[in-house]
N, C-alpha and C positions, 0 to 999 in steps of 0.2 A: 504492500498501497504506499503508494507517495505521499512523503510528507506536506503538509502542509503550511508557505510561506505564512510566519505569525503576521498578525495585522501588526503593523504601522501604531503606535503609541501616537495621540492628538499631541500635537505641537502646539503648549501655553501661548496664549497669544504674548511678545514683549510687553514686559510696567515702560510709560512710559515715563519720559524726563518728567513730568509734571508731577507726575502721579509717582512715580520715587519719593520725588521728593513731600509732595505733601505726607506720604506715611512717614517718612524721617521724622520731619518734625514734628507731627500728628506722635511719632516715639519720643523722642522729645520731652513734648507739654507730657506727656502722661507719667515719664521718668518725672521728670518737675517739678509734680502734683505730689508728688509720694513722697519728691524731699522735704519741699516745703509744710509739706504736712507736719513733717517730721522731726525737723528743725526749726520751718520757719524763715525769714531771710537771711537769716546766718549760714544755711547751706550752703557751701562753697563749689561753685563747679567740675571743680574735677567728682564729688560726689555728686549731683547729681550727673553727667556726664557715665558714672559709673551706675545709677539707679537707673537710667533710658540704653545703656548697654553700648556705650556712642563716647567716641573720643572727645574731647576740651577741644579740640580743633574743628568737630565735630559740628559742636552746641556753636560754635563762635562763628563759622559759615551761618547759621540761618538767626542769630540772635548777636545783639551786638552787643549785649550786656547784662549779666543777673539781673539787672534790675526789668531791662525791658523780657526777660523771659519771663518774673516773676508776675507782673502786667497781662503778660499774656494768660497766664494761666490762669487767675483771679478772671480775666474775661470771658475765655473759653467756659471754662466751669461758670460764670452768670447765666452765659447766653447758654447753652446746651440745657442748664435745672429749670431755664423759663422754656423753651422748648418743649422740655419732657411737658415740662404745668399745662401748658396751650394742647398739647396732645391730649392728655387725658383727661382736660374737663371739657373737650369738644363731642366725647362722647358716653356727658354721663349727665341725664334732663333736669333731675331735680336738684333745686340750686344748695339744700342742707349737705345733699353728699356730694357736692360739687365741692363746696366746701372746704367740710372733712377729708373728701380727696386732695387737695390742695395743701391746708395744712399737713396732712400728712406726710405725702412724698417731704414736704422742703423739712419737717424735724424730722424723719425718721433718715433722711440723710445725710442728718451732720455726724450721726452715728457711723454708718455703713460707709460711707463713703467722704470721712475724714475733710468736707472740702470748709464749713466751718472755721476746721483749725488755723488754713490758710486767713480766711477774712480773719481771722483774732492775729495772728502773724501781721494782719496787713494795720491793722487799727497802730499795732506798738509802732510801727514805721512811721506811720503817718506824719507824726507834727514831728517827723524829720526832715521828714520827700513828700517834694508837694507833688510831685506826680501818683505818690500812692494814692497822698488824701483827694486829686481831684477823681481819680480810678474808685475811691472811695462809695464819691459823691456820685456819681455815675452809675454803681450802683446800686445805689441807695434810689436813686431816682428811678430806675426799671422795675425794682422791687415794687416801688410807689407807684407807676405810672398800668405793672399788672394789675395794682391792688383798685386804681381808680375805673382801670377798663371791668373789673371783675364786678363793681358797683353800678357801674351805670348797664352795664348788658343787665341785671338782674331788676333794676327798676328799669331799666324798657320790654321789661320781659311779666310788671307788674307783681315782680317780688321781695322790690326792698321796696317804701315808701319815695317818692320822690321830693319826699323836702330831709331827702340826708342829706349832711354836709360832703356832698362825696372825695372833695379836698383833704381835708380833717379825716374824714376816719380814714385813709388811703395811707395817708401823714401816718394814723395810730396803730396804723394796719404793721408798715414797713417798719417802726420803733416796734412795736408786738415779734416779730419774726429776729428783727437786732439781738431783740433780749433772750430768747430764745436759743441763740448763737450764741451769748456770750453767759446764757446757764450749763450750754451745754459744756462748756472751754473751764467750768468752775469746776462741772462734779465728776469731770474725765469716765472712769469707765462706769461707773453708778451712773450715770443718765439715764432718763427712763423714759425715751421719749413719747409714749400711751397716752399719760397726767398730762403732759406740756400742751400736747396735740390738744386733746381732748380742754382743756385749761382755756390757748389762742380761742376753738373754735366756740364752746361757749360763750364770749366775750364778745364775738365776731356773729356768730350766728344772731345773739336778739336783734342786730337791725333785720335780717329779713322778716315777711312776713309768713306765717304759716298757709302750704297751699290744700 
């Protein structure tokens, strides 16, 4: 019986330079995120390179300085969290369930993803570094803007009173969320996201009308 030639293995498409650059940048950001969460702004570039599994020189090819890298990590994690919230809330029709989901995702991620630790380290640097302070202000404004959008949508759907002061409530929400970040940092391993999420949800849920 004549042996049949083996079928040729499919050739995987070669990665484009742009895709490769994006993958390397993402790898650096992920490693930097872990390093900054553990050591704060004190984390040095060699430690970040080791965490990311890349060379020091490669990091400087993508980021001019540790400050640039820190700012990029903070921005990326904030944007990712807001995107996750938007996707989750879009599929939840009940207003109270939407609120519980939003607060639950935020509070649970402080412990599971440790991104809150990066924010706390940024707070420590803000007084000495105007760029980090500006970044923190933008992050707060993003959170406040997301909260304001949530409230306005609730009002438009008849789920909240039209007399609500959207600006005041969104400011209060932002401060509550920042308080959760600080509380998680203070409690450390003893932090329990359940009661924290419930407390914030109860406070904000009082402004929603029963369906």
